[in-house]
C-alpha positions as CSV (number, residue, x, y, z in Angstrom):
1,M,99.5,48.9,-153.1
2,K,101.8,51.8,-152.0
3,D,100.3,53.8,-154.9
4,I,96.8,53.3,-153.7
5,I,97.8,54.4,-150.2
6,K,99.6,57.4,-151.6
7,I,96.6,58.4,-153.7
8,G,94.2,57.8,-150.8
9,G,96.3,59.9,-148.5
10,K,96.4,62.8,-151.0
11,L,92.7,62.6,-151.5
12,A,92.2,62.6,-147.7
13,I,94.3,65.7,-147.4
14,I,92.5,67.5,-150.2
15,C,89.1,66.6,-148.7
16,A,90.2,67.7,-145.2
17,T,91.5,71.0,-146.6
18,A,88.3,71.6,-148.6
19,A,86.1,70.8,-145.5
20,I,88.1,73.2,-143.4
21,A,87.9,75.9,-146.1
22,L,84.1,75.5,-146.4
23,G,83.7,75.6,-142.7
24,L,85.6,78.9,-142.5
25,V,83.6,80.4,-145.3
26,N,80.4,79.3,-143.7
27,A,81.5,80.8,-140.3
28,I,82.2,84.1,-142.0
29,T,79.1,84.3,-144.3
30,E,76.4,82.8,-142.0
31,P,76.0,85.9,-139.8
32,V,76.0,88.2,-142.9
33,I,73.3,86.1,-144.5
34,E,71.2,86.1,-141.4
35,E,71.5,89.9,-141.1
36,V,70.5,90.3,-144.7
37,K,67.4,88.0,-144.1
38,K,66.5,90.0,-141.0
39,R,66.8,93.3,-142.9
40,R,64.7,92.0,-145.8
41,L,62.0,90.9,-143.4
42,E,61.9,94.3,-141.7
43,E,61.7,96.0,-145.1
44,A,58.8,93.7,-146.2
45,L,57.0,94.2,-142.9
46,A,57.3,98.0,-143.5
47,R,56.0,97.6,-147.0
48,V,52.9,95.6,-146.2
49,V,51.9,97.4,-143.0
50,K,51.0,101.0,-143.9
51,E,49.5,101.9,-140.5
52,G,49.8,100.4,-137.0
53,Q,52.5,98.8,-135.0
54,V,53.7,95.3,-135.8
55,E,54.0,93.2,-132.6
56,E,56.2,90.1,-132.0
57,I,55.7,87.1,-134.2
58,R,53.6,84.2,-132.8
59,T,54.6,80.9,-134.2
60,V,52.0,78.5,-135.6
61,E,52.4,74.8,-136.5
62,R,50.1,74.6,-139.4
63,D,50.4,73.8,-143.1
64,Q,51.3,76.8,-145.2
65,I,51.5,79.1,-142.1
66,E,54.8,79.8,-140.2
67,G,53.4,82.4,-137.9
68,Y,51.7,85.7,-137.6
69,Y,52.3,89.2,-136.3
70,P,49.4,91.1,-134.7
71,V,49.2,94.7,-135.9
72,T,47.9,97.1,-133.3
73,D,46.8,100.8,-133.2
74,S,47.9,103.4,-130.7
75,E,45.4,102.0,-128.1
76,A,46.9,98.5,-128.5
77,E,43.8,97.3,-130.3
78,I,44.3,94.7,-133.1
79,I,43.7,96.2,-136.5
80,G,45.1,93.4,-138.6
81,Y,47.6,90.6,-138.9
82,V,50.7,89.9,-141.0
83,V,51.0,86.2,-141.7
84,K,54.1,84.4,-142.8
85,L,53.0,81.9,-145.5
86,I,54.5,79.2,-147.5
87,G,53.2,78.4,-150.9
88,L,54.3,75.6,-153.2
89,G,55.6,76.9,-156.5
90,Y,57.3,75.4,-159.6
91,G,60.7,76.0,-158.0
92,G,59.7,74.7,-154.5
93,D,58.6,76.7,-151.4
94,M,57.7,80.3,-151.8
95,H,57.7,82.5,-148.7
96,L,55.1,85.2,-148.6
97,L,54.3,88.0,-146.1
98,A,50.6,88.9,-146.2
99,N,48.7,91.7,-144.3
100,Y,45.1,90.8,-143.5
101,A,42.3,92.8,-141.9
102,P,40.7,91.2,-138.9
103,D,37.9,89.8,-141.2
104,G,40.4,88.0,-143.4
105,T,40.5,90.5,-146.2
106,L,43.9,90.8,-147.8
107,K,45.4,94.3,-147.6
108,D,48.9,93.7,-149.1
109,V,51.3,90.9,-149.9
110,V,54.9,90.5,-150.9
111,L,56.7,87.4,-152.3
112,M,59.9,86.9,-150.4
113,E,62.2,83.9,-150.9
114,N,61.5,81.8,-153.9
115,K,63.2,79.8,-156.7
116,E,60.6,80.4,-159.4
117,T,61.5,80.6,-163.1
118,P,63.0,83.9,-164.2
119,G,60.7,85.7,-166.7
120,L,57.7,83.6,-165.7
121,G,57.2,82.8,-162.0
122,K,59.5,85.6,-160.9
123,K,56.8,88.1,-162.2
124,A,55.1,87.3,-158.9
125,E,57.8,89.4,-157.1
126,N,56.3,92.6,-158.7
127,P,53.7,94.4,-156.6
128,Q,51.4,94.7,-159.6
129,Y,51.2,90.9,-159.9
130,M,49.7,90.7,-156.4
131,E,47.0,93.3,-157.1
132,M,44.7,90.5,-158.3
133,F,44.5,89.2,-154.8
134,I,44.2,92.5,-152.9
135,K,40.8,93.1,-151.2
136,A,40.0,89.4,-151.6
137,G,39.4,87.1,-148.6
138,G,36.9,87.6,-145.8
139,G,33.7,88.1,-147.7
140,R,35.2,87.9,-151.2
141,E,36.7,84.6,-152.4
142,I,40.4,84.6,-153.1
143,P,40.9,83.6,-156.8
144,T,42.6,80.1,-156.7
145,R,42.0,79.2,-160.4
146,K,42.6,81.1,-163.5
147,D,38.9,81.0,-164.5
148,M,38.2,83.1,-161.4
149,L,40.4,86.0,-162.8
150,S,39.7,88.7,-165.2
151,R,40.9,88.0,-168.8
152,E,43.8,90.4,-168.2
153,D,44.9,88.8,-164.9
154,A,44.5,85.3,-166.4
155,D,46.8,86.3,-169.3
156,S,49.4,87.6,-166.8
157,V,49.7,84.2,-165.1
158,T,49.9,82.2,-168.3
159,G,53.1,80.2,-168.3
160,A,53.3,80.4,-164.5
161,T,50.1,78.6,-163.4
162,I,51.8,76.6,-160.7
163,T,53.3,79.8,-159.2
164,F,49.9,81.4,-159.3
165,M,48.1,78.5,-157.6
166,G,50.8,78.2,-155.0
167,I,50.4,81.9,-154.0
168,A,46.6,81.8,-154.2
169,N,46.3,78.7,-152.1
170,A,48.7,80.1,-149.5
171,L,46.8,83.4,-149.4
172,K,43.5,81.6,-149.0
173,A,45.0,79.5,-146.1
174,G,46.1,82.8,-144.5
175,S,42.7,84.4,-144.9
176,D,40.9,81.3,-143.5
177,F,43.4,81.2,-140.6
178,I,42.7,84.9,-139.7
179,M,38.9,84.3,-139.8
180,E,39.4,81.3,-137.4
181,L,41.7,83.3,-135.1
182,E,39.1,86.1,-134.9
183,R,36.3,83.6,-134.0
184,E,38.3,82.3,-131.0
């Protein structure tokens, strides 16, 4: 019985020490991680918005849409919107930042946080991958199936169809949201 109490006591000390160590590491790294996320967001916003001023985010409670940033010109007129989107990929949630014209046409998009498969789904992080979606939306349907793509683009998504569909559906939801927002 004494051995069990001794072993239990040692395990309790080890667990308490590990918990304290993890808490300290978290306290040190959490602000750094948040700063890195903030910097990545700022860089992505600068990448997708070539002209205009990005305003403060407006949160939205809607599937696939976290919020949006109005983009204004020098006279404070809205010239577009940057939408924070969530698509469902093979590795789980994929966070995207997409710039739309007021009519819902996609101007630019960048894939942010994701856990897609290296060599397959991770190809979506390349700006060239997203070109198949640029200028779609609004009056031109966003390709959400491989049969809606050119042969070359369809070949580029082979092996990562779930990633493609997750991105495409999120971008379509963003385009639809902007068109609804403009009608209000």
